[in-house]
C-alpha positions as CSV (number, residue, x, y, z in Angstrom):
1,M,-10.9,-17.4,-35.6
2,T,-9.3,-16.8,-39.0
3,D,-10.6,-14.4,-41.7
4,Q,-12.7,-16.4,-44.0
5,R,-12.3,-13.8,-46.8
6,P,-8.6,-12.9,-47.0
7,A,-9.1,-11.1,-50.3
8,R,-10.7,-8.3,-48.5
9,R,-7.5,-7.6,-46.7
10,K,-6.1,-6.3,-50.0
11,I,-8.7,-3.7,-50.3
12,V,-7.3,-0.6,-48.8
13,T,-8.2,3.0,-48.4
14,T,-6.0,5.6,-50.2
15,H,-4.3,6.7,-47.2
16,A,-3.3,3.1,-46.3
17,L,-2.2,2.5,-50.0
18,Q,0.1,5.6,-49.7
19,A,1.8,4.2,-46.7
20,A,2.2,0.8,-48.3
21,V,3.7,2.3,-51.5
22,R,6.1,4.4,-49.5
23,S,7.3,1.4,-47.6
24,A,7.5,-0.7,-50.8
25,K,9.6,2.0,-52.5
26,R,11.9,2.3,-49.5
27,R,12.6,-1.4,-50.0
28,G,13.5,-0.9,-53.5
29,R,10.3,-2.5,-55.0
30,R,8.8,-1.4,-58.3
31,V,5.1,-0.3,-57.8
32,V,2.7,-1.0,-60.9
33,F,-0.7,0.7,-61.1
34,T,-3.6,0.1,-63.3
35,N,-7.3,0.8,-63.2
36,G,-10.5,-0.2,-64.6
37,C,-14.3,-1.1,-64.0
38,F,-13.7,-5.0,-63.9
39,D,-17.5,-5.4,-64.2
40,L,-17.7,-8.9,-65.3
41,L,-14.2,-10.5,-64.8
42,H,-13.3,-12.5,-68.0
43,V,-10.0,-14.0,-69.2
44,G,-8.9,-10.8,-70.9
45,H,-8.9,-9.0,-67.3
46,I,-6.9,-12.1,-66.0
47,R,-4.3,-12.0,-68.6
48,Y,-4.0,-8.2,-68.6
49,L,-3.4,-8.3,-64.8
50,E,-0.9,-11.1,-64.9
51,Q,1.2,-9.2,-67.6
52,A,1.0,-6.0,-65.5
53,K,2.2,-7.8,-62.4
54,R,5.2,-9.0,-64.3
55,L,6.3,-5.5,-64.9
56,G,7.1,-4.8,-61.4
57,D,7.0,-6.3,-57.6
58,L,3.7,-4.7,-56.4
59,L,0.4,-4.6,-58.4
60,I,-2.1,-1.9,-57.3
61,V,-5.4,-2.0,-59.0
62,A,-7.8,1.0,-58.7
63,V,-11.5,-0.1,-59.3
64,N,-14.0,2.4,-60.5
65,A,-16.7,3.0,-57.9
66,D,-20.3,2.5,-59.1
67,R,-20.9,6.1,-59.7
68,S,-17.8,6.4,-61.9
69,V,-18.8,3.2,-63.8
70,R,-22.2,4.7,-64.5
71,R,-20.5,7.9,-65.8
72,I,-18.4,6.0,-68.2
73,K,-20.6,3.1,-69.2
74,G,-24.1,4.2,-68.9
75,P,-27.0,3.8,-66.6
76,H,-27.3,-0.1,-66.7
77,R,-23.8,-0.4,-65.5
78,P,-22.1,-1.8,-63.4
79,V,-23.7,-5.3,-63.3
80,V,-21.7,-6.2,-60.2
81,P,-21.6,-3.8,-57.3
82,Q,-18.3,-2.0,-56.4
83,A,-17.5,-4.0,-53.0
84,Q,-17.9,-7.4,-55.0
85,R,-15.9,-6.2,-57.9
86,A,-13.0,-5.0,-55.5
87,E,-13.3,-8.3,-53.7
88,I,-13.3,-10.5,-56.8
89,V,-10.1,-8.5,-58.2
90,A,-8.4,-8.8,-54.9
91,A,-8.7,-12.5,-54.8
92,L,-6.5,-12.8,-57.7
93,G,-2.9,-14.0,-56.8
94,C,-1.3,-11.4,-59.0
95,V,-3.0,-8.4,-57.3
96,D,-1.3,-7.0,-54.1
97,Y,-3.8,-4.0,-53.3
98,V,-7.2,-2.7,-54.6
99,V,-8.4,0.6,-54.0
100,L,-11.8,2.1,-55.0
101,F,-12.1,5.4,-56.6
102,S,-15.1,7.6,-57.5
103,T,-13.4,10.5,-59.4
104,A,-13.9,10.8,-63.1
105,T,-10.4,9.5,-63.6
106,P,-7.8,7.9,-61.2
107,L,-5.5,11.0,-61.7
108,P,-5.8,12.2,-58.0
109,L,-4.8,8.7,-56.9
110,I,-1.9,8.4,-59.3
111,A,-0.7,11.8,-58.4
112,R,-0.6,10.7,-54.6
113,I,1.1,7.5,-55.0
114,R,3.3,8.0,-58.0
115,P,3.7,4.4,-59.2
116,D,6.9,3.5,-60.9
117,I,4.9,1.8,-63.9
118,L,1.4,3.0,-65.0
119,V,-0.2,0.4,-67.2
120,K,-3.3,0.5,-69.3
121,G,-4.8,-1.9,-72.1
122,G,-3.8,-1.5,-75.6
123,D,-6.9,0.1,-76.5
124,W,-5.2,3.2,-75.1
125,S,-2.6,5.0,-76.9
126,V,0.3,6.1,-74.4
127,E,-0.4,9.7,-75.1
128,R,-4.1,9.4,-73.9
129,I,-3.3,7.6,-70.5
130,V,-4.5,9.6,-67.6
131,G,-1.5,10.2,-65.2
132,K,1.3,9.8,-67.9
133,A,2.7,13.2,-67.2
134,E,2.7,12.7,-63.3
135,V,4.3,9.2,-63.5
136,E,6.9,10.2,-66.0
137,A,7.9,13.6,-64.1
138,S,8.6,11.3,-61.0
139,G,10.9,9.0,-63.2
140,G,8.3,6.4,-63.9
141,R,7.3,4.7,-67.1
142,V,3.8,4.3,-68.9
143,R,3.1,0.9,-70.8
144,T,0.3,-0.6,-72.6
145,I,-0.6,-4.3,-72.7
146,P,-2.4,-5.7,-75.7
147,L,-5.9,-6.7,-75.3
148,T,-7.0,-10.4,-75.5
149,P,-9.0,-10.7,-78.6
150,D,-12.8,-11.3,-78.5
151,S,-12.9,-10.6,-74.6
152,S,-14.7,-7.8,-73.4
153,T,-17.4,-7.1,-70.7
154,T,-19.5,-5.3,-73.1
155,R,-19.3,-8.3,-75.6
156,L,-20.2,-10.7,-72.7
157,I,-23.3,-8.6,-71.7
158,K,-24.3,-8.3,-75.4
159,K,-24.0,-12.3,-75.6
160,I,-26.1,-12.8,-72.6
161,R,-28.6,-10.3,-73.7
162,S,-29.0,-12.1,-77.1
163,M,-29.3,-15.6,-75.4
164,R,-31.8,-14.3,-73.0
165,S,-34.0,-12.9,-75.8
166,T,-33.9,-16.3,-77.6
167,V,-35.1,-18.1,-74.4
168,D,-37.8,-15.8,-73.5
């Protein structure tokens, strides 16, 4: 019987991710790393991840675990549980691996895998990007990708709430 959910094969543990990254680097492949909550996936996320993938050969997306999202976004987030968010991101063709993390920042993960390219959205200045020093110290680069205008999860949630209040 074949796996009916192939995206789930892309969701890996930190240990498995380290092994995959070592193997990819031995073969000369450039590893790109990004992270985020990816609570309600929207076109801004898609465009961002597609652009990140074009920067290298292997795209790793670290997804904030529920506890981490609550710490960043507040008690009413995430809307979508971590296992589902990870699977949705993993289903994207541009994504090679997804790993969940529950620390305040992805720094421990970045320090372990040492990606060749660390990417964040344009709302982050390069100087503020967590992991910058570690990536650059190992010869990597840090890049930002412009955000898609009028495309954010927070904006979507506000719109849904306002629509709901007019219906009620």
